[in-house]
N, C-alpha and C positions, 0 to 999 in steps of 0.2 A: 504494500500500500504506500503510494507516494504521499509524503507530507511536506508541506511548504511552510516556512516560518519567515514572515517579513519583520524587519526591525529598522530602526534608524530614523523613524519619523519624529516630529516634534513641532514646537511652535517657534517660528522665527519671524523677523521683520522682512519686509519686501527688500529685494536686492541681495539677501544673504543666501547661503548655500546649505544643503543637506545631502547626505549620502544615504541611500536606502540599501538594505541588504536583503537577499532572499536565500535562505538556506534550505536545500532540498535533501530529503532523506528517503530511502526506500526506492530509489530509482537508479538503475544502472546508467552510468554516463553515456555508454554506447547506444542506449535506447532513446536518448533525448535528441530531438531534432532542433528544437528552439526553446528559448525562454522569452517570456513577454512580461511587461509591466502594464497594468491597467490602473485606472483610478475611477472613483465613484463619489459623487456628491449626493447627499440625501435627496431623494425625489427625482434623481436623474439616472439615466442608464450608465452602466459601466462603460468607459471608453478606453480604447487601446492607446497606450502612450508610447511604447517602444518595444521593439522585438530584435533579438539577435539570434542568428541561426548558427549551425555548426561550422559554417565557413567563416564566421565572424562578421558577416554582412548585417548591417543594422538598418532599421527603418524607424522613423519617428513621426509622431503627431506633428502636424505643421506648426502648431503654436508653441512647441517646445524645442524645435530645431535650433541648434546653435546654443542652447542653454542646458539641455540635458544630454548626458552621455551614458550609454549602457555598456557594461562589460560583464564577462563571466570568468570564473576560475574553474575550469572544467575538472581539474584534479580534486577540487574541494566541493564540486556541485553547488557552487555559490554564485549568485548573480548580484550585480551592483547597479544602482541607478544614481549617478552623480547629478544633482540638480543645482544649477547655479542661477544667479539673478532671478530668484524666485519672485513670483507675482501673486497677488491675492487670488487670482483665478486658478492658481495651482493648488489651492486648498481643497483637499479631498482625502479619502482613505485610499491608499495605494496597495495593490495586490500584485503578486507575481503568479505566473502560471507556466507550466512546462507543456510542450507538445512532443509527442513521440513521432518516430518516423512513419508510423501508420496513421497519424492524424488524430490520435487520442489525446485529449487534454487532461491534465491532472486536476484533482479537486482544488478548490480555492483554499488559501490559507486564511488566517484571521485578519490580515491586512495591518497596515500601520498608518496612523493618522498624521497628516501634514497640515499644519495651519500656518498661513502666511498673513501677517497683519500689515496693514498699510500705515 
């Protein structure tokens, strides 16, 4: 059973930075095709923020391009989301998710809250 634990969230002022962490257990590294970060604001749908695949290729939500950077440590089954120049609209609960080569998504973790104050 794959389990994901997100951490690193907090409350910061706009313009500051945070690094989020995603620790995966129960998943063989070779079975993972990609890792993604999502975020959700209460009352709104969860949106895809960033994805990194096995080749290291990354894609980002347009509004975070140039500010957020995603990376993984495959040896540790850990993912990171470096968030710089945070804006109030980045306030959300952030979740990570794995996708296998066969297209199966992992269960959601508990998420980590990010609050950006202006």
